[in-house]
N, C-alpha and C positions, 0 to 999 in steps of 0.2 A: 220430195217436191211433187206437186200435182201438175206438172207441165204436160197436160194431155188435152184431148178434145173435150171442151166443156159444153157440147151440144145437148147433153142429157142431164144437165144440172138439176132441172126441176123434177126429175123422176123421183117419185116418193118411195121411201123404203117400205117394205112389207113387214118389217120387224117392229112391233108396237113398242118395244123398249128403246128404240133408237129415234132420233129426230126424223121428222117427216121428209127431210131432204137428204140427198147423198152427202152434200158438203154443208158444214155449218156456216153461219154468217161470218164467224171469225176466220174460218179457213178461206172463204171467198175474199174477204177484205185483205187478208195477207197476200193472196194471189194477185189481187188488183194492185196492191202496193208494189208488188214485184213486176208489174207491167202487163198482166193478163187482163185485157179489157173485156173479155167474155165474162169474167167473174163480176165485173162492175155491172154489166148488162143483166146478169142473173140477180144481183142485189136489187137493182131497179125494178125488175119484173116481180120480185117477191114483195116489195113494199109499196110500190106506187099506188095501187088501188086502195090499200088499207090507209095509207097516209092521206090520200085524196078524200076518202070518206070521213076520216077524222077531222081534217081541216074544214070540210064542207059542213059538218055538224056544228062547228064553231062559228063559221062566218055566213053560211047559207047561200053562197054563190059558187056554182060549180066551176065556172071559167077561172075565177080568181083562185079557187082551191087548186086547180090544176097548175096554174102559174106558180103558186107558192111551192108546190111539191117539185115542179121542174126546177125552180131556183135552188131548192134544197139539194136536189140531186146534182146540180151543176157545182154547188159548193163542196159536196162530198167528193166529186171528181177532182176539183181543183186542190183540195186540201187533204187528199188521201193519206199523205204521210204523217198527218197529225194524229190519226187514230192510234190509240194504244189499248191493249186488252186489259183495261182496268174495270171495265163494265161491259155488259152485253151490247152488241152492236145495235 
């Protein structure tokens, strides 16, 4: 188990053959499902900007894009136990 301090989750690995993060998305979602809210915070930090940019390109309104991404993250939080490792997070 990874029950440890998650304050350095975003630190990138120096090994080019490994993922750029210490923990994979799948490891983080598993930790979050087990009650580690720091893992959820890390997932949000990893994806919020990219998702906001993606949504903004589709709808052209930054405030509405941020609202959509926030709603998405809230749904992820509320339905965390529904995630299964059948596809990439």
